[in-house]
N, C-alpha and C positions, 0 to 999 in steps of 0.2 A: 504494499499500499504506500503510495506516494505521500510524502507529507507537504503541508502548505503553511505558510506564515500567516498569522493572524494578529493584527495589530489593534489594540483597543485603548482609546484615551478619551479625554474630553468630558468625563462625568464629575459633577460636582456634587458631593455628598455632605451630609451632617457629619460633624467631627466625631461623634459618639458612634454613628454607624461605621465609619472607617476604622476606629479603633476595634470595634467588635469583628468587623470584617477580616483585618489583618490578624486578630486573634485566632479567629475560627481557622483561617488558612494555615497559621502556624501550627495550631494543634492537629490539623490534618496532615501535616508534613508536606505542604504545597506552598508554592508562591502565591501571592494574591491573584495573578494572572491565571494561574493554573487552576485555582480554586474557583475563580468566576467562570472559567470555560467548562469545568466540570459540572457546575451548578446549571449552566445553561443546557448542557447535554442531558442532564437528568430531567429537566423541564421539558425538553424537546422529546425525550423517550416517553415521558408520561403523556404527551399531547399525542403520541402515535407516530412520531417521526422515526425512520429506521436508518441506521448507519453502523458500520462494523466496529468502530471503536472511537475513542476521542485522541489519545496519545498514542495508543497502540491497538491493533485489531483485538477485539475481545475484552477490553479493560473496562467497558461499561456494560453491566448485566443488569437485568430487571430486578435481581435480588439486592443490588446496592444502590437503588435509587432513592427511595422514600426513607427508609429506616435510618440511614446514616445522615441524611440531610437534616433530620428533625432534632 
């Protein structure tokens, strides 16, 4: 599977949200960008979108979408 660059920027958020977001990403062992991409992928999966993986084929399974995000 070929990889593709994804650049995200330009969002202004509340300072407290930013602190919680960075803390959650850190606790998940991810960079904030990886955390945001994984969250988007989990939401897309719940919406019925289908793709082989996010960072690697098979790294997003239906069993790890809702329970870990909560």
